C-alpha positions, 0 to 999 in steps of 0.5 A: 874928183869929178861927180857922176850924172846922179850928182849932177842931176841931184845939185840940179833938182836942188836949184831948181825950186819946185814948180808947185808946193802947196799944203793944206790942213784937213785934206778932205775938202781937195779930196772931195773936189777931186771926187767929183771928176772920178768918173775916169781913171787918168786926169790932165792937171794944169797948174797956174798961179791962181790955182789948179784944173783937174779935167777928165773925159769920156767918150769924146763927149763928156768932160768933166772939169775941176777947178781948185783955187789956191786960195782952198791951200793955206800955203799955195807956191807956183813958179812957172817952169822954165822952157827947158822943164817943159815937155817937148811938145809944148817946146815946139809950139808956135813962136807967138805963143813963146810971150804966153805965160806957161803953165805947167801940165801932166796926166796922172792916174786920178784913181790912185791920186785919191788912194793916196789922200786916203791912205789913213782912211780920214779922206774917203767918200762919205755917206752923209745925206746931205739937206741944207738951206744955203742961200747964199752963194752965187755964181761968178757973172751969173745975173739975177733971175727972172720973178716967181708966181704962185705955184708950190716950190718944189717940182713935181712928179707926174707918172711916178711913184709918188710927188716928192714933197719932203725936199730939203735944202742941201746940207751945211758942208761944213758939217759935211766935212768939217765934224767930228773925227781924225783930220788929215794934213797934206803938202803936195810938192811937184818939181816939173816934167818927168817928176813924180807928184810927191804927197806928204800925208799926215795926222794932226797931234804927232800921228802917223804920217805915209809919202808917196811918190804918183808917176806923172805923164805927158799931157795927151790933148783933151777933148774941149767942149768949148760953151759960147755964152752969147749961144745960150738958150736955156741958163737955170741957177737952182739949189742942187737939192731940187736936182739931186733929188730929181735926178735919184728919181728916175727910172734907172732903167732909162737910157736918155733924159730929156730937158725941156726949157719953156720962155715964161707967158706973154707978159699980162697974159694969165695961162689957163695951166702952169707950163713948167719953166723946167722939164725933165723927162725919162721913159725905163722899162717900168714907165715914164717919168717927168719932173717938174719945176714951177717958176718960183724964186724958191725953186728956180732962182734964174730963169732965162729961155726965149724960146722952147727948147728940147734937147736929150741926153744919156742918163749914164752921163748925167749919173756921172755928175753925181758925185759932185751934185751930192757935195753942191750947194748951187747949180748952173745948168746952161744949154746952147743952141747946139744942145751942148749942156753945161753943168757948174757945181758950186763947191763951198769951203767947209771954212770961211778965210777972211778977205779971200774966196776959197770956194771952188767948183765942178764942171761937165760939160755933156752933147747931145744926142743927135736928133733930139732937138 
């Protein structure tokens, strides 16, 4: 008996392995990484053998990217799509790209994805106030910092409400993600272009389960903000808690935040006044605030600034990074000579996996306001 079109498609679907099949026994870390870039409704997802790249953007000036490495999953299987599985726009690429590795990509409603991950109520945002003393992690590819001095550690505030001396390090991520309560496992699968993203959510110990199918779309062209490391004018690594507490003290009414970097004093010369290596300035309806970071290794683990730089950014754009900043332990702040800001947040996994690096990171890139350099 001849087969119907639906029968043929079912057989083809069974014959072709899924582009992606992944499993994680506790979905909270995965959800937190996605939540870090959830300032926009739609997101682009790129699937590679090394993991997932999830990208969102706003107003063609702000770009958020979550790098979710394969090692954070308990199981991760990627089968590169064939040319027939790729969207039509990918099939029409130039011939010189035919030999490049084929990466699957699609757009998805990120808000819906996060709701599905939290469908059993165990993967939502937490209100825990993170405060820890994490020391161990460094950003890949970044060098050692410069020497410190005798300044008291911690940013000082001027023209604000009060000095903030009650600043601790970041809270232990295992307490944030791995504490008590029910854990929810997730199995994720994607059959290829035109198919939905399928999630199987289940509580441990034979608890309830839920299956979600989320519509995917052909990827749209996304904003590109390339950062040229050779044109870096300011590069700083610091504990995320120092930056988080400083940004929380800025006037909510301020429209822009100015980031000022200063070079170290000439070797052998002791300045009369201590010039901060990093300063954050903001002016609001109720006054101005300046946060100064001294040249102290307890505060700035690394600080490279050959010449003085000053660029301003929308306060609302910096606030978009608050969710990622909240769950990160280290922050890499870089500004190039044109004022492009790159904020990389290290998001350590709540559990160490022997022989594997399960840490992920979230990056924000933001263009400077014109006329403020």
